[in-house]
Biopython code that builds the backbone (N, CA, C, O; Angstrom):
import numpy as np
from Bio.PDB.StructureBuilder import StructureBuilder

atoms = [
    (1, "MET", "N", (18.184, -3.235, 0.089)),
    (1, "MET", "CA", (17.622, -2.425, 1.150)),
    (1, "MET", "C", (16.233, -2.951, 1.506)),
    (1, "MET", "O", (15.269, -2.620, 0.816)),
    (2, "PRO", "N", (16.100, -3.746, 2.544)),
    (2, "PRO", "CA", (14.760, -4.240, 2.866)),
    (2, "PRO", "C", (13.888, -3.151, 3.498)),
    (2, "PRO", "O", (14.298, -2.438, 4.413)),
    (3, "VAL", "N", (12.679, -3.060, 2.970)),
    (3, "VAL", "CA", (11.651, -2.209, 3.560)),
    (3, "VAL", "C", (10.499, -3.116, 3.941)),
    (3, "VAL", "O", (10.299, -4.169, 3.336)),
    (4, "LYS", "N", (9.751, -2.708, 4.935)),
    (4, "LYS", "CA", (8.620, -3.498, 5.407)),
    (4, "LYS", "C", (7.341, -2.871, 4.882)),
    (4, "LYS", "O", (7.119, -1.671, 5.044)),
    (5, "VAL", "N", (6.502, -3.681, 4.255)),
    (5, "VAL", "CA", (5.207, -3.225, 3.760)),
    (5, "VAL", "C", (4.142, -3.803, 4.675)),
    (5, "VAL", "O", (3.993, -5.021, 4.777)),
    (6, "MET", "N", (3.406, -2.925, 5.341)),
    (6, "MET", "CA", (2.335, -3.347, 6.247)),
    (6, "MET", "C", (1.059, -3.566, 5.428)),
    (6, "MET", "O", (0.662, -2.710, 4.638)),
    (7, "ILE", "N", (0.428, -4.717, 5.627)),
    (7, "ILE", "CA", (-0.772, -5.073, 4.875)),
    (7, "ILE", "C", (-1.968, -4.943, 5.819)),
    (7, "ILE", "O", (-2.011, -5.615, 6.850)),
    (8, "PRO", "N", (-2.942, -4.086, 5.482)),
    (8, "PRO", "CA", (-4.084, -3.879, 6.379)),
    (8, "PRO", "C", (-5.008, -5.100, 6.429)),
    (8, "PRO", "O", (-5.055, -5.895, 5.491)),
    (9, "SER", "N", (-5.724, -5.230, 7.513)),
    (9, "SER", "CA", (-6.611, -6.378, 7.733)),
    (9, "SER", "C", (-7.524, -6.695, 6.559)),
    (9, "SER", "O", (-7.624, -7.864, 6.185)),
    (10, "PRO", "N", (-8.212, -5.695, 5.944)),
    (10, "PRO", "CA", (-9.122, -6.040, 4.848)),
    (10, "PRO", "C", (-8.428, -6.653, 3.627)),
    (10, "PRO", "O", (-9.078, -7.323, 2.824)),
    (11, "LEU", "N", (-7.116, -6.434, 3.478)),
    (11, "LEU", "CA", (-6.400, -6.965, 2.316)),
    (11, "LEU", "C", (-5.631, -8.251, 2.612)),
    (11, "LEU", "O", (-5.093, -8.868, 1.693)),
    (12, "ARG", "N", (-5.569, -8.659, 3.859)),
    (12, "ARG", "CA", (-4.798, -9.853, 4.222)),
    (12, "ARG", "C", (-5.300, -11.139, 3.571)),
    (12, "ARG", "O", (-4.482, -12.006, 3.262)),
    (13, "PRO", "N", (-6.605, -11.307, 3.346)),
    (13, "PRO", "CA", (-7.035, -12.533, 2.658)),
    (13, "PRO", "C", (-6.424, -12.681, 1.265)),
    (13, "PRO", "O", (-6.335, -13.794, 0.745)),
    (14, "TYR", "N", (-6.003, -11.569, 0.655)),
    (14, "TYR", "CA", (-5.402, -11.592, -0.677)),
    (14, "TYR", "C", (-3.880, -11.679, -0.614)),
    (14, "TYR", "O", (-3.210, -11.701, -1.646)),
    (15, "ALA", "N", (-3.339, -11.727, 0.604)),
    (15, "ALA", "CA", (-1.888, -11.760, 0.797)),
    (15, "ALA", "C", (-1.483, -12.922, 1.701)),
    (15, "ALA", "O", (-0.573, -12.805, 2.522)),
    (16, "GLY", "N", (-2.178, -14.045, 1.531)),
    (16, "GLY", "CA", (-1.838, -15.217, 2.337)),
    (16, "GLY", "C", (-2.010, -15.002, 3.824)),
    (16, "GLY", "O", (-1.337, -15.644, 4.631)),
    (17, "LYS", "N", (-2.922, -14.088, 4.199)),
    (17, "LYS", "CA", (-3.223, -13.744, 5.603)),
    (17, "LYS", "C", (-2.032, -13.123, 6.330)),
    (17, "LYS", "O", (-2.005, -13.079, 7.560)),
    (18, "ARG", "N", (-1.049, -12.645, 5.569)),
    (18, "ARG", "CA", (0.121, -12.014, 6.181)),
    (18, "ARG", "C", (-0.200, -10.579, 6.565)),
    (18, "ARG", "O", (-1.005, -9.922, 5.906)),
    (19, "ASP", "N", (0.424, -10.093, 7.624)),
    (19, "ASP", "CA", (0.225, -8.708, 8.037)),
    (19, "ASP", "C", (1.314, -7.789, 7.512)),
    (19, "ASP", "O", (1.199, -6.566, 7.594)),
    (20, "SER", "N", (2.380, -8.386, 6.967)),
    (20, "SER", "CA", (3.459, -7.584, 6.397)),
    (20, "SER", "C", (4.323, -8.453, 5.486)),
    (20, "SER", "O", (4.234, -9.680, 5.483)),
    (21, "ALA", "N", (5.147, -7.776, 4.728)),
    (21, "ALA", "CA", (6.117, -8.449, 3.861)),
    (21, "ALA", "C", (7.318, -7.529, 3.726)),
    (21, "ALA", "O", (7.178, -6.309, 3.817)),
    (22, "GLU", "N", (8.495, -8.099, 3.509)),
    (22, "GLU", "CA", (9.704, -7.303, 3.361)),
    (22, "GLU", "C", (10.314, -7.527, 1.986)),
    (22, "GLU", "O", (10.362, -8.647, 1.477)),
    (23, "PHE", "N", (10.777, -6.427, 1.400)),
    (23, "PHE", "CA", (11.366, -6.474, 0.073)),
    (23, "PHE", "C", (12.546, -5.518, 0.001)),
    (23, "PHE", "O", (12.618, -4.539, 0.743)),
    (24, "ASN", "N", (13.461, -5.817, -0.897)),
    (24, "ASN", "CA", (14.506, -4.857, -1.236)),
    (24, "ASN", "C", (13.912, -3.945, -2.293)),
    (24, "ASN", "O", (13.539, -4.404, -3.373)),
    (25, "ALA", "N", (13.821, -2.664, -1.993)),
    (25, "ALA", "CA", (13.199, -1.721, -2.927)),
    (25, "ALA", "C", (13.808, -0.338, -2.743)),
    (25, "ALA", "O", (14.106, 0.088, -1.627)),
    (26, "ARG", "N", (13.984, 0.354, -3.873)),
    (26, "ARG", "CA", (14.531, 1.723, -3.832)),
    (26, "ARG", "C", (13.434, 2.773, -3.775)),
    (26, "ARG", "O", (13.677, 3.915, -3.386)),
    (27, "THR", "N", (12.201, 2.375, -4.174)),
    (27, "THR", "CA", (11.073, 3.315, -4.164)),
    (27, "THR", "C", (9.823, 2.609, -3.653)),
    (27, "THR", "O", (9.768, 1.382, -3.573)),
    (28, "VAL", "N", (8.819, 3.417, -3.311)),
    (28, "VAL", "CA", (7.539, 2.867, -2.888)),
    (28, "VAL", "C", (6.929, 2.030, -4.010)),
    (28, "VAL", "O", (6.421, 0.936, -3.766)),
    (29, "GLY", "N", (6.980, 2.543, -5.235)),
    (29, "GLY", "CA", (6.420, 1.818, -6.366)),
    (29, "GLY", "C", (7.070, 0.464, -6.570)),
    (29, "GLY", "O", (6.401, -0.517, -6.894)),
    (30, "GLU", "N", (8.380, 0.418, -6.377)),
    (30, "GLU", "CA", (9.100, -0.849, -6.513)),
    (30, "GLU", "C", (8.650, -1.829, -5.427)),
    (30, "GLU", "O", (8.448, -3.011, -5.705)),
    (31, "ALA", "N", (8.494, -1.348, -4.202)),
    (31, "ALA", "CA", (8.038, -2.209, -3.107)),
    (31, "ALA", "C", (6.630, -2.733, -3.373)),
    (31, "ALA", "O", (6.354, -3.914, -3.161)),
    (32, "LEU", "N", (5.742, -1.857, -3.836)),
    (32, "LEU", "CA", (4.375, -2.290, -4.131)),
    (32, "LEU", "C", (4.361, -3.250, -5.320)),
    (32, "LEU", "O", (3.530, -4.156, -5.378)),
    (33, "GLY", "N", (5.270, -3.055, -6.258)),
    (33, "GLY", "CA", (5.399, -3.986, -7.377)),
    (33, "GLY", "C", (5.803, -5.375, -6.912)),
    (33, "GLY", "O", (5.254, -6.376, -7.374)),
    (34, "HIS", "N", (6.763, -5.436, -5.996)),
    (34, "HIS", "CA", (7.161, -6.730, -5.426)),
    (34, "HIS", "C", (5.992, -7.368, -4.686)),
    (34, "HIS", "O", (5.756, -8.572, -4.795)),
    (35, "LEU", "N", (5.265, -6.549, -3.932)),
    (35, "LEU", "CA", (4.130, -7.052, -3.152)),
    (35, "LEU", "C", (3.077, -7.678, -4.064)),
    (35, "LEU", "O", (2.585, -8.772, -3.788)),
    (36, "THR", "N", (2.733, -6.985, -5.150)),
    (36, "THR", "CA", (1.686, -7.494, -6.034)),
    (36, "THR", "C", (2.194, -8.612, -6.948)),
    (36, "THR", "O", (1.394, -9.348, -7.526)),
    (37, "THR", "N", (3.491, -8.743, -7.081)),
    (37, "THR", "CA", (4.040, -9.896, -7.798)),
    (37, "THR", "C", (3.945, -11.128, -6.910)),
    (37, "THR", "O", (3.567, -12.208, -7.364)),
    (38, "GLU", "N", (4.292, -10.954, -5.642)),
    (38, "GLU", "CA", (4.222, -12.085, -4.704)),
    (38, "GLU", "C", (2.781, -12.479, -4.413)),
    (38, "GLU", "O", (2.472, -13.663, -4.283)),
    (39, "PHE", "N", (1.906, -11.498, -4.310)),
    (39, "PHE", "CA", (0.491, -11.737, -4.001)),
    (39, "PHE", "C", (-0.354, -11.119, -5.112)),
    (39, "PHE", "O", (-0.856, -10.004, -4.972)),
    (40, "GLY", "N", (-0.507, -11.844, -6.206)),
    (40, "GLY", "CA", (-1.171, -11.337, -7.402)),
    (40, "GLY", "C", (-2.590, -10.839, -7.172)),
    (40, "GLY", "O", (-3.035, -9.910, -7.847)),
    (41, "ASP", "N", (-3.309, -11.447, -6.222)),
    (41, "ASP", "CA", (-4.689, -11.029, -5.968)),
    (41, "ASP", "C", (-4.776, -9.618, -5.401)),
    (41, "ASP", "O", (-5.836, -8.995, -5.466)),
    (42, "LEU", "N", (-3.694, -9.109, -4.854)),
    (42, "LEU", "CA", (-3.690, -7.749, -4.301)),
    (42, "LEU", "C", (-3.729, -6.671, -5.379)),
    (42, "LEU", "O", (-4.212, -5.563, -5.146)),
    (43, "ARG", "N", (-3.217, -7.007, -6.558)),
    (43, "ARG", "CA", (-3.073, -5.990, -7.617)),
    (43, "ARG", "C", (-4.385, -5.272, -7.890)),
    (43, "ARG", "O", (-4.399, -4.043, -7.946)),
    (44, "LYS", "N", (-5.480, -5.988, -8.059)),
    (44, "LYS", "CA", (-6.754, -5.349, -8.408)),
    (44, "LYS", "C", (-7.302, -4.495, -7.267)),
    (44, "LYS", "O", (-8.134, -3.616, -7.494)),
    (45, "HIS", "N", (-6.846, -4.744, -6.057)),
    (45, "HIS", "CA", (-7.308, -3.951, -4.917)),
    (45, "HIS", "C", (-6.476, -2.687, -4.720)),
    (45, "HIS", "O", (-6.939, -1.726, -4.107)),
    (46, "LEU", "N", (-5.264, -2.689, -5.233)),
    (46, "LEU", "CA", (-4.375, -1.542, -5.059)),
    (46, "LEU", "C", (-4.253, -0.663, -6.300)),
    (46, "LEU", "O", (-4.070, 0.550, -6.193)),
    (47, "PHE", "N", (-4.356, -1.283, -7.488)),
    (47, "PHE", "CA", (-4.098, -0.559, -8.726)),
    (47, "PHE", "C", (-5.279, -0.639, -9.688)),
    (47, "PHE", "O", (-6.033, -1.611, -9.695)),
    (48, "THR", "N", (-5.419, 0.411, -10.502)),
    (48, "THR", "CA", (-6.426, 0.406, -11.561)),
    (48, "THR", "C", (-5.913, -0.481, -12.700)),
    (48, "THR", "O", (-4.778, -0.958, -12.671)),
    (49, "GLU", "N", (-6.766, -0.688, -13.694)),
    (49, "GLU", "CA", (-6.365, -1.526, -14.821)),
    (49, "GLU", "C", (-5.208, -0.924, -15.608)),
    (49, "GLU", "O", (-4.446, -1.651, -16.245)),
    (50, "ASP", "N", (-5.071, 0.399, -15.568)),
    (50, "ASP", "CA", (-3.957, 1.019, -16.283)),
    (50, "ASP", "C", (-2.719, 1.216, -15.397)),
    (50, "ASP", "O", (-1.797, 1.945, -15.763)),
    (51, "GLY", "N", (-2.708, 0.556, -14.227)),
    (51, "GLY", "CA", (-1.518, 0.528, -13.394)),
    (51, "GLY", "C", (-1.336, 1.677, -12.427)),
    (51, "GLY", "O", (-0.269, 1.815, -11.830)),
    (52, "LYS", "N", (-2.363, 2.511, -12.259)),
    (52, "LYS", "CA", (-2.261, 3.632, -11.317)),
    (52, "LYS", "C", (-2.800, 3.205, -9.951)),
    (52, "LYS", "O", (-3.743, 2.420, -9.852)),
    (53, "LEU", "N", (-2.181, 3.741, -8.913)),
    (53, "LEU", "CA", (-2.644, 3.464, -7.561)),
    (53, "LEU", "C", (-4.070, 3.974, -7.418)),
    (53, "LEU", "O", (-4.366, 5.111, -7.786)),
    (54, "ARG", "N", (-4.947, 3.144, -6.889)),
    (54, "ARG", "CA", (-6.359, 3.536, -6.749)),
    (54, "ARG", "C", (-6.471, 4.752, -5.825)),
    (54, "ARG", "O", (-5.703, 4.898, -4.874)),
    (55, "SER", "N", (-7.432, 5.611, -6.119)),
    (55, "SER", "CA", (-7.572, 6.868, -5.374)),
    (55, "SER", "C", (-7.938, 6.654, -3.912)),
    (55, "SER", "O", (-7.629, 7.500, -3.072)),
    (56, "PHE", "N", (-8.589, 5.542, -3.593)),
    (56, "PHE", "CA", (-8.993, 5.298, -2.203)),
    (56, "PHE", "C", (-7.928, 4.553, -1.398)),
    (56, "PHE", "O", (-8.156, 4.209, -0.238)),
    (57, "VAL", "N", (-6.774, 4.304, -2.005)),
    (57, "VAL", "CA", (-5.681, 3.638, -1.308)),
    (57, "VAL", "C", (-4.657, 4.702, -0.910)),
    (57, "VAL", "O", (-4.070, 5.364, -1.767)),
    (58, "ASN", "N", (-4.455, 4.854, 0.372)),
    (58, "ASN", "CA", (-3.478, 5.809, 0.900)),
    (58, "ASN", "C", (-2.219, 5.038, 1.286)),
    (58, "ASN", "O", (-2.297, 3.975, 1.902)),
    (59, "VAL", "N", (-1.076, 5.572, 0.926)),
    (59, "VAL", "CA", (0.196, 4.912, 1.207)),
    (59, "VAL", "C", (1.091, 5.894, 1.960)),
    (59, "VAL", "O", (1.213, 7.063, 1.595)),
    (60, "TYR", "N", (1.704, 5.385, 3.009)),
    (60, "TYR", "CA", (2.581, 6.196, 3.849)),
    (60, "TYR", "C", (3.945, 5.527, 3.956)),
    (60, "TYR", "O", (4.050, 4.301, 3.990)),
    (61, "VAL", "N", (4.985, 6.348, 4.008)),
    (61, "VAL", "CA", (6.335, 5.875, 4.318)),
    (61, "VAL", "C", (6.697, 6.523, 5.638)),
    (61, "VAL", "O", (6.820, 7.745, 5.732)),
    (62, "ASN", "N", (6.866, 5.700, 6.653)),
    (62, "ASN", "CA", (7.201, 6.216, 7.988)),
    (62, "ASN", "C", (6.273, 7.363, 8.384)),
    (62, "ASN", "O", (6.742, 8.418, 8.812)),
    (63, "ASP", "N", (4.981, 7.170, 8.248)),
    (63, "ASP", "CA", (3.943, 8.130, 8.652)),
    (63, "ASP", "C", (3.839, 9.359, 7.750)),
    (63, "ASP", "O", (3.131, 10.303, 8.099)),
    (64, "GLU", "N", (4.517, 9.379, 6.608)),
    (64, "GLU", "CA", (4.394, 10.502, 5.674)),
    (64, "GLU", "C", (3.633, 10.044, 4.439)),
    (64, "GLU", "O", (3.994, 9.052, 3.805)),
    (65, "ASP", "N", (2.583, 10.771, 4.106)),
    (65, "ASP", "CA", (1.726, 10.459, 2.967)),
    (65, "ASP", "C", (2.502, 10.676, 1.675)),
    (65, "ASP", "O", (3.005, 11.772, 1.430)),
    (66, "ILE", "N", (2.604, 9.629, 0.837)),
    (66, "ILE", "CA", (3.395, 9.749, -0.395)),
    (66, "ILE", "C", (2.769, 10.715, -1.392)),
    (66, "ILE", "O", (3.449, 11.161, -2.316)),
    (67, "ARG", "N", (1.479, 11.054, -1.230)),
    (67, "ARG", "CA", (0.861, 12.033, -2.141)),
    (67, "ARG", "C", (1.526, 13.393, -2.009)),
    (67, "ARG", "O", (1.502, 14.189, -2.948)),
    (68, "TYR", "N", (2.124, 13.668, -0.843)),
    (68, "TYR", "CA", (2.790, 14.950, -0.606)),
    (68, "TYR", "C", (4.305, 14.850, -0.768)),
    (68, "TYR", "O", (5.034, 15.815, -0.541)),
    (69, "LEU", "N", (4.760, 13.668, -1.163)),
    (69, "LEU", "CA", (6.185, 13.466, -1.431)),
    (69, "LEU", "C", (6.332, 13.284, -2.943)),
    (69, "LEU", "O", (5.917, 14.153, -3.710)),
    (70, "ALA", "N", (6.904, 12.187, -3.369)),
    (70, "ALA", "CA", (7.082, 11.938, -4.803)),
    (70, "ALA", "C", (6.162, 10.817, -5.290)),
    (70, "ALA", "O", (6.464, 10.130, -6.266)),
    (71, "LYS", "N", (5.037, 10.643, -4.596)),
    (71, "LYS", "CA", (4.071, 9.589, -4.912)),
    (71, "LYS", "C", (4.783, 8.239, -4.970)),
    (71, "LYS", "O", (5.562, 7.915, -4.073)),
    (72, "GLU", "N", (4.527, 7.453, -6.007)),
    (72, "GLU", "CA", (5.129, 6.114, -6.077)),
    (72, "GLU", "C", (6.638, 6.162, -6.309)),
    (72, "GLU", "O", (7.328, 5.157, -6.131)),
    (73, "ASN", "N", (7.145, 7.315, -6.701)),
    (73, "ASN", "CA", (8.593, 7.475, -6.891)),
    (73, "ASN", "C", (9.301, 7.876, -5.597)),
    (73, "ASN", "O", (10.505, 8.132, -5.601)),
    (74, "THR", "N", (8.568, 7.930, -4.509)),
    (74, "THR", "CA", (9.163, 8.274, -3.215)),
    (74, "THR", "C", (10.268, 7.271, -2.895)),
    (74, "THR", "O", (10.019, 6.066, -2.862)),
    (75, "PRO", "N", (11.485, 7.758, -2.658)),
    (75, "PRO", "CA", (12.580, 6.834, -2.350)),
    (75, "PRO", "C", (12.400, 6.179, -0.988)),
    (75, "PRO", "O", (11.809, 6.755, -0.075)),
    (76, "THR", "N", (12.918, 4.974, -0.873)),
    (76, "THR", "CA", (12.905, 4.253, 0.398)),
    (76, "THR", "C", (14.341, 3.920, 0.773)),
    (76, "THR", "O", (15.241, 3.880, -0.066)),
    (77, "LYS", "N", (14.515, 3.686, 2.058)),
    (77, "LYS", "CA", (15.835, 3.289, 2.540)),
    (77, "LYS", "C", (15.678, 2.124, 3.508)),
    (77, "LYS", "O", (14.584, 1.842, 3.997)),
    (78, "ASP", "N", (16.765, 1.473, 3.765)),
    (78, "ASP", "CA", (16.780, 0.312, 4.645)),
    (78, "ASP", "C", (16.047, 0.614, 5.950)),
    (78, "ASP", "O", (16.340, 1.604, 6.620)),
    (79, "GLY", "N", (15.102, -0.238, 6.302)),
    (79, "GLY", "CA", (14.378, -0.088, 7.557)),
    (79, "GLY", "C", (13.110, 0.730, 7.475)),
    (79, "GLY", "O", (12.386, 0.820, 8.467)),
    (80, "ASP", "N", (12.806, 1.335, 6.327)),
    (80, "ASP", "CA", (11.561, 2.092, 6.193)),
    (80, "ASP", "C", (10.355, 1.166, 6.299)),
    (80, "ASP", "O", (10.425, -0.023, 5.987)),
    (81, "THR", "N", (9.249, 1.748, 6.749)),
    (81, "THR", "CA", (7.981, 1.024, 6.812)),
    (81, "THR", "C", (6.988, 1.710, 5.895)),
    (81, "THR", "O", (6.753, 2.914, 5.996)),
    (82, "ILE", "N", (6.410, 0.928, 5.000)),
    (82, "ILE", "CA", (5.374, 1.410, 4.087)),
    (82, "ILE", "C", (4.052, 0.876, 4.595)),
    (82, "ILE", "O", (3.885, -0.331, 4.770)),
    (83, "SER", "N", (3.115, 1.775, 4.830)),
    (83, "SER", "CA", (1.791, 1.383, 5.311)),
    (83, "SER", "C", (0.757, 1.647, 4.229)),
    (83, "SER", "O", (0.724, 2.725, 3.635)),
    (84, "ILE", "N", (-0.083, 0.657, 3.980)),
    (84, "ILE", "CA", (-1.184, 0.786, 3.034)),
    (84, "ILE", "C", (-2.446, 0.979, 3.864)),
    (84, "ILE", "O", (-2.786, 0.133, 4.692)),
    (85, "ILE", "N", (-3.139, 2.095, 3.642)),
    (85, "ILE", "CA", (-4.335, 2.419, 4.417)),
    (85, "ILE", "C", (-5.490, 2.641, 3.451)),
    (85, "ILE", "O", (-5.579, 3.698, 2.826)),
    (86, "PRO", "N", (-6.390, 1.642, 3.319)),
    (86, "PRO", "CA", (-7.544, 1.872, 2.442)),
    (86, "PRO", "C", (-8.515, 2.842, 3.089)),
    (86, "PRO", "O", (-8.751, 2.780, 4.295)),
    (87, "SER", "N", (-9.082, 3.744, 2.282)),
    (87, "SER", "CA", (-10.094, 4.662, 2.800)),
    (87, "SER", "C", (-11.354, 3.891, 3.114)),
    (87, "SER", "O", (-11.708, 2.945, 2.410)),
    (88, "ILE", "N", (-12.016, 4.290, 4.150)),
    (88, "ILE", "CA", (-13.269, 3.663, 4.539)),
    (88, "ILE", "C", (-14.376, 4.665, 4.275)),
    (88, "ILE", "O", (-14.302, 5.814, 4.711)),
    (89, "ALA", "N", (-15.394, 4.232, 3.568)),
    (89, "ALA", "CA", (-16.521, 5.113, 3.241)),
    (89, "ALA", "C", (-17.800, 4.502, 3.785)),
    (89, "ALA", "O", (-17.861, 3.324, 4.138)),
    (90, "GLY", "N", (-18.786, 5.322, 3.837)),
    (90, "GLY", "CA", (-20.095, 4.835, 4.278)),
    (90, "GLY", "C", (-20.456, 5.401, 5.630)),
    (90, "GLY", "O", (-19.859, 6.370, 6.099)),
    (91, "GLY", "N", (-21.414, 4.800, 6.230)),
    (91, "GLY", "CA", (-21.865, 5.250, 7.535)),
    (91, "GLY", "C", (-23.371, 5.398, 7.542)),
    (91, "GLY", "O", (-24.061, 5.004, 6.602)),
    (92, "VAL", "N", (-23.851, 5.958, 8.595)),
    (92, "VAL", "CA", (-25.290, 6.133, 8.776)),
    (92, "VAL", "C", (-25.627, 7.606, 8.607)),
    (92, "VAL", "O", (-24.936, 8.462, 9.161)),
    (93, "PRO", "N", (-26.676, 7.917, 7.852)),
    (93, "PRO", "CA", (-27.066, 9.320, 7.730)),
    (93, "PRO", "C", (-27.422, 9.909, 9.102)),
    (93, "PRO", "O", (-27.884, 9.203, 9.998)),
    (94, "ALA", "N", (-27.198, 11.194, 9.237)),
    (94, "ALA", "CA", (-27.503, 11.862, 10.503)),
    (94, "ALA", "C", (-28.997, 11.786, 10.793)),
    (94, "ALA", "O", (-29.826, 11.924, 9.893)),
    (95, "MET", "N", (-29.323, 11.567, 12.043)),
    (95, "MET", "CA", (-30.723, 11.541, 12.487)),
    (95, "MET", "C", (-31.168, 12.972, 12.754)),
    (95, "MET", "O", (-30.427, 13.752, 13.353)),
    (96, "GLU", "N", (-32.360, 13.316, 12.317)),
    (96, "GLU", "CA", (-32.851, 14.681, 12.576)),
    (96, "GLU", "C", (-33.963, 14.655, 13.557)),
    (96, "GLU", "O", (-34.507, 15.704, 13.902)),
]
sb = StructureBuilder()
sb.init_structure("model")
sb.init_model(0)
sb.init_chain("A")
sb.init_seg("    ")
for serial, (resi, resn, name, xyz) in enumerate(atoms, 1):
    if name == "N":
        sb.init_residue(resn, " ", resi, " ")
    sb.init_atom(name, np.array(xyz, "f"), 0.0, 1.0, " ", f" {name:<3s}", serial, name[0])
structure = sb.get_structure()
């Protein structure tokens, strides 16, 4: 069952400058595992040292946040799109 994993611009340098990759996967975790096996440099940007998805990395399956589904155990089916959305922090303090 091929699913498409969308790779955001800030992470593309660690994924051979690719914007997406396709894998046969039954779950989101399996797809992300394939992704980080193919592109080893991505692992440290997506996962903690103990293998948990980093808190600032948001993952969606067809526009649904996996945190509200079964997290990394969220099932996937043929044709699903997994989007990785890193949180962006920072900015300028408000002017008074």
